[in-house]
N, C-alpha and C positions, 0 to 999 in steps of 0.2 A: 808539296803537300800542304794543305791548309790546316792541319792539326785536328781535323774532325774525323772520327772513326765512324764507319757506317753502322747503323743500328738496325739489325735485322732480328725479327722474332721468328722462330721456326713455325711452320704452318700448323703443326700439331699443338704447339703451345698456344697459338692464336685461337684455334678452334676450341681448345679446352677453356680458355679465358672467356670466349664468347658464350659457350654453353653455361659456364658458371654464372656469368652475369645474367643470362636469361633465366636460369633456375632461381637465382636470388630475387629477380624481379617477380617471378611467379609466386615465390614464397611470400614476398612482401605484399603482393596484391591479395593473396589469400588471407594474410594477417589483417590487412585493412578491411577486407570484406567481413571477416569474423568480428572485428572491432565495431564496424557499423551495425551489424546485426545485434551485437550486445547492447549498443547504445539505443537502437530502436526498441529492443526488448525492455531495456531499463526504462525508457520513456513510457512504453506501454504499461509497465508495472507501476511506474510513478503516477501515471494518469489514473490507473485503477485504484491505487492507494488514495489519491486525491478525491476521487468520486466516493469511495467507501468512507473516507473521513468526513466528507460533507454529509453523507447519509447518516452516519453515526451522530454528527453534530445536530442535525435536524431532529433526529429521534430524541436526543438528550434535551433539546429545547422543548420539544413536545411534552416530554415527561415533566420537565420543570413547570411548564404552563399548567398541566393537569394537577400537579401537586400544589401549586400556588392557588389554583381555583378551589381545590378541596379545602385548603387552609382558610380561604375567605368564606367558604360555605360554613365551615366550622365556626368561624368568628361570628357570622350572622346568627347561627343557632345559639351560640353562647350568649350573645347580647339579648336574645329573645327568651332565654331560659327563665323560668319562674322561680326555681329554687336550686340549691346545691346538688340535689339528687339528679335533676335534669342536666345540669352542667356536667356532672360526672358521667352520665349516660352518653351524652353527646361526645365527650372526650374519649370514652371507651370505644364507641362506634367508629370514631375518626381513626383512632390508633389501629383498630382491627382492619379497617378498610385500607389504610395507608400501608400496613404490613403486607397485605395481599397484593396491593398495587406494586410495592417495592419488589416483592418476590417475582411478580410477572415481568416487571421492567428489567430486572437482573437476568431473568431467563431469556428475554428477547435480546438483550445486549450480548449475552454469552453466545447465543446462536449466531448473531450477526458477526461477532468476532471470529467464531469458528469458520463461518462462511468466508470471511476475508482471508483468513489463514489458508484455507483450502484453495481458494482462487490464486493466492500468491504462490503457493507451492506448485500449482499447475502451471503458472506462467514461468516459473524458474525451470521446471522440468521441460517444458516446451522449448525454452531458450537453450537449455543444455543439449537437447536432442538435435536442435537446428544447427549446431556447430559442426 
């Protein structure tokens, strides 16, 4: 005798092990598929967020340009003013116009932020349903 015992696995045990491995492989493949979908969805959401951030930045820059232009226009009017009454009138007109502009800008930014939040919620909802 060579000291080695024969190693035999009963057929039922072998079948059970093979089925278990196959089920584990399928479960893992399902997990990887779900992870890839989540990554794709996150990338899509990140891309949407990047685009929305760019739009908000462009809008903010546009607002700043308009506000600076209005300030320069005021400065020109002030320089050309003939007396203190005219200076005060220009200043008053400027403040009224800027308050209206600011209100409009805030309303637009609020609407844009709400739109971004709605789109983000829709993306998350779609991603969750896709799982």
